[in-house]
TORNUPA-648351 format. One record per residue (C-alpha): residue in one letter; x, y, z. Coordinates in steps of 0.25 Angstrom, whole numbers, padded with zeros to 4 digits, always signed. Example, Ala and Ser with C-alpha at 12.3 -4.5 7.8 and 13.67 -1.06 7.14 Angstrom:
2
A+0049-0018+0031/S+0055-0004+0029/
This chain:
346
M-0100-0007-0027/H-0090-0005-0015/K-0085+0007-0021/D-0099+0013-0022/L-0102+0009-0008/Y-0089+0016-0003/N-0092+0029-0011/S-0107+0029-0005/A-0102+0027+0009/L-0092+0039+0007/S-0103+0048+0001/N-0112+0045+0012/R-0102+0049+0022/K-0098+0062+0015/T-0113+0066+0013/Q-0117+0063+0027/Y-0106+0071+0033/Q-0107+0083+0023/K-0122+0085+0022/F-0127+0080+0035/G-0114+0080+0044/N-0116+0065+0048/K-0104+0056+0050/V-0106+0043+0044/D-0097+0031+0049/Y-0095+0017+0044/Y-0105+0011+0053/Q-0116+0020+0048/Q-0113+0016+0033/Q-0112+0001+0037/G-0126+0002+0043/S-0132+0008+0031/L-0127-0003+0021/P-0140-0011+0022/A-0148+0001+0017/F-0137+0004+0007/K-0139-0010+0001/E-0154-0009+0001/V-0152+0003-0009/W-0140-0003-0017/T-0145-0017-0017/E-0132-0022-0025/Y-0124-0020-0013/K-0132-0032-0006/L-0123-0041-0014/L-0110-0036-0008/N-0105-0041+0005/A-0109-0033+0017/G-0095-0033+0023/S-0088-0028+0011/L-0098-0016+0010/Q-0095-0013+0024/A-0080-0013+0021/S-0082-0003+0010/L-0089+0006+0020/K-0077+0004+0029/R-0068+0009+0018/V-0076+0022+0019/D-0074+0023+0034/F-0060+0020+0033/A-0057+0031+0023/Y-0064+0041+0032/Q-0056+0036+0044/R-0043+0038+0036/F-0048+0052+0032/F-0051+0056+0047/Q-0037+0051+0051/G-0030+0059+0041/L-0025+0047+0033/G-0032+0049+0020/K-0041+0059+0012/Y-0056+0060+0013/P-0062+0048+0007/R-0066+0049-0008/F-0076+0042-0017/K-0069+0030-0024/S-0070+0026-0039/I-0070+0011-0043/R-0055+0013-0047/H-0051+0017-0032/Y-0060+0007-0025/S-0053-0006-0026/G-0061-0016-0019/W-0069-0021-0007/T-0067-0028+0006/Y-0074-0040+0013/P-0072-0039+0028/D-0077-0052+0032/S-0073-0066+0027/R-0085-0073+0032/Q-0094-0067+0022/G-0087-0058+0012/F-0077-0067+0006/K-0071-0081+0007/A-0056-0084+0004/H-0055-0098+0000/T-0040-0099+0001/T-0028-0103+0010/G-0020-0091+0005/V-0016-0097-0008/N-0025-0093-0020/G-0039-0098-0017/Y-0053-0092-0019/L-0060-0079-0014/K-0075-0079-0012/L-0082-0065-0011/A-0096-0064-0006/D-0100-0053-0015/L-0096-0060-0028/D-0099-0075-0024/V-0087-0080-0032/E-0074-0087-0029/I-0062-0079-0034/Q-0049-0086-0036/M-0037-0079-0029/R-0023-0079-0032/G-0011-0078-0023/K-0005-0083-0010/A-0007-0076+0004/K+0005-0075+0013/A-0003-0080+0025/W-0017-0084+0026/G-0028-0085+0037/R-0043-0082+0039/P-0048-0072+0029/T-0054-0059+0035/T-0056-0049+0025/C-0055-0048+0010/T-0053-0035+0001/I-0055-0036-0014/V-0046-0026-0022/Y-0046-0023-0036/R-0032-0017-0040/N-0024-0017-0053/N-0035-0024-0061/K-0034-0036-0051/W-0043-0041-0039/Y-0036-0044-0026/A-0042-0050-0013/S-0035-0044+0000/I-0038-0054+0011/T-0035-0052+0025/V-0033-0065+0033/E-0032-0068+0048/I-0020-0076+0052/S-0013-0080+0065/S+0001-0076+0061/I+0011-0074+0050/H+0025-0079+0052/R+0037-0076+0043/E+0051-0082+0044/L+0062-0072+0047/G+0077-0073+0047/T+0085-0069+0059/G+0093-0058+0054/A+0092-0043+0057/I+0094-0032+0046/G+0093-0017+0044/I+0087-0012+0031/D+0088+0002+0024/I+0078+0005+0013/G+0082+0013+0002/C+0080+0017-0013/K+0092+0012-0021/S+0094+0000-0012/A+0080-0004-0007/L+0086-0011+0006/A+0100-0010+0013/I+0100-0022+0022/T+0110-0025+0033/D+0112-0034+0045/G+0124-0027+0050/E+0134-0035+0042/N+0128-0038+0029/H+0122-0028+0019/Q+0112-0030+0008/L+0106-0020-0002/I+0093-0023-0009/E+0091-0014-0022/A+0078-0007-0024/P+0071-0014-0036/K+0065-0001-0041/F+0053-0007-0048/L+0046+0007-0050/R+0059+0013-0056/K+0060+0001-0066/A+0045+0002-0070/E+0044+0018-0070/A+0046+0020-0085/R+0035+0010-0088/I+0025+0016-0078/K+0028+0030-0083/H+0025+0026-0097/A+0012+0019-0093/S+0008+0031-0085/K+0011+0041-0096/S+0002+0033-0105/K-0009+0033-0094/R-0009+0048-0093/R-0012+0049-0108/K-0025+0042-0106/I-0039+0047-0101/A-0038+0046-0086/P-0051+0046-0077/S-0055+0059-0071/R-0065+0062-0060/K-0066+0077-0063/S-0069+0076-0078/K-0076+0062-0076/T-0067+0055-0086/K-0066+0040-0086/A-0052+0034-0089/S-0050+0029-0103/R-0047+0014-0106/R-0033+0018-0110/W-0031+0025-0097/N-0036+0013-0089/K-0026+0004-0097/A-0014+0014-0095/A-0018+0014-0080/N-0017-0001-0079/R-0004-0001-0086/V+0002+0009-0076/G-0004+0001-0064/K+0001-0012-0069/L+0015-0006-0069/T+0015+0000-0056/R+0008-0012-0050/K+0020-0021-0055/V+0030-0011-0048/A+0022-0012-0035/Q+0021-0027-0036/Q+0036-0028-0039/R+0040-0019-0027/Q+0031-0027-0018/N+0036-0040-0022/W+0051-0035-0020/V+0047-0029-0006/H+0042-0043-0001/Q+0054-0051-0007/V+0064-0041+0000/A+0056-0041+0013/S+0055-0056+0013/E+0070-0058+0010/I+0073-0049+0022/T+0064-0055+0032/R+0069-0070+0028/S+0083-0066+0034/N+0079-0056+0045/S+0070-0054+0057/L+0074-0040+0061/V+0074-0029+0051/A+0077-0014+0054/T+0075-0003+0044/E+0074+0012+0045/K+0060+0019+0047/L+0056+0025+0034/E+0044+0035+0031/V+0042+0031+0017/R+0030+0041+0016/N+0039+0053+0020/M+0050+0048+0011/T+0042+0047-0002/R+0035+0061+0000/K+0036+0071-0011/A+0047+0081-0011/K+0043+0094-0004/K+0044+0107-0012/G+0057+0114-0008/K+0060+0129-0008/R+0069+0128-0021/K+0071+0138-0032/K+0074+0129-0043/R+0062+0121-0048/S+0071+0111-0055/T+0078+0108-0042/E+0064+0106-0035/R+0059+0097-0046/S+0072+0089-0045/R+0071+0088-0030/R+0056+0083-0031/S+0059+0073-0042/Q+0071+0067-0034/K+0061+0065-0022/A+0051+0059-0031/G+0062+0049-0036/L+0066+0046-0022/N+0051+0043-0018/K+0049+0034-0030/S+0062+0026-0026/I+0057+0024-0012/L+0043+0020-0016/D+0049+0011-0027/V+0057+0003-0016/G+0045+0003-0007/F+0051+0007+0006/G+0038+0005+0014/M+0034-0008+0008/L+0048-0014+0010/K+0048-0010+0024/S+0034-0015+0027/A+0037-0028+0020/I+0049-0031+0028/K+0042-0027+0041/Y+0030-0035+0040/K+0038-0048+0036/V+0048-0046+0048/E+0036-0044+0057/E+0029-0056+0052/G+0041-0065+0056/G+0042-0059+0070/G+0054-0051+0066/Q+0057-0036+0069/F+0057-0024+0060/I+0063-0011+0065/E+0062+0003+0059/V+0072+0012+0064/P+0068+0027+0064/T+0081+0032+0057/K+0077+0047+0059/K+0079+0045+0074/V+0090+0034+0074/K+0098+0040+0063/P+0106+0028+0060/S+0116+0035+0050/Q+0120+0045+0061/T+0121+0035+0072/C+0133+0028+0077/P+0130+0013+0077/N+0140+0011+0088/C+0137+0022+0099/G+0123+0027+0093/H+0128+0042+0092/Q+0122+0050+0082/H+0130+0059+0073/P+0124+0067+0061/K+0131+0064+0048/T+0131+0070+0035/L+0127+0063+0022/D+0142+0062+0018/E+0145+0055+0031/L+0134+0045+0029/L+0138+0042+0015/A+0152+0040+0019/N+0148+0030+0030/R+0140+0022+0020/
């Protein structure tokens, strides 16, 4: 029902602008909700705040489009519309918990749903988003708290993030290497085998108006289960490493990385031999996969927020300007070095 409301609001905006030249905003659509519910009476059973939140999604999609951050909003199928939001805890939902397990009561369903898990910190619930992902239901609840404090150590370290060794850590005297776990590489063969089986099934198609077969759905679930396991393993490893680092240090310095630029596809070069061009592009694809397998951005973000929660300091050094490998640590003079000289110094 929320998906249909989203598509109706999107259709209203497109039709009003294309046929009549009228620009419809969020407040106009919000004001027309009572009249909409008089025609579609089943929507009277839903929470008014959650309906307004679905209309806000349409407005947010248009804002992203006008700012150049996304494509023009499209109609969504139920496969790509994951859930809905309760923007107010006073009438939309009630979380009967102290942050450990508990029950969740939704106004629309009028039932108490048992929750599993433990929150890192708990406070006064403000919003709740119900999400359906990977054949499971999740409740994402935001809470208002006074402060979060994390115990940090007194050390200061520098970190270099890489592919073979995920982290090279030094405090000036001692050095430590943390090898990359390579979860994706280890599960790559099974994922390829499951994906090959999926491609042989009848896939859904909008152009030919073909529905997915039951075998395709089962194969898609198998692929999703494997990729989801890899993502969960990586996330768990990232948080374990970040917690271990912050337990001993309150100042962490690392280089500033543009992960989006680093993992872009290889540009087509002016080469004569096609085999050389294919080899170059396959090498770049392999490098991108290794970078994403380690999770450069996720690892840096986890260390940063854990350090800042404890009142520590996280420093990102712009290596393009500083050029540490070409700078003398004693006098600060910069001298361009060849790759052979850099390798010899290491």
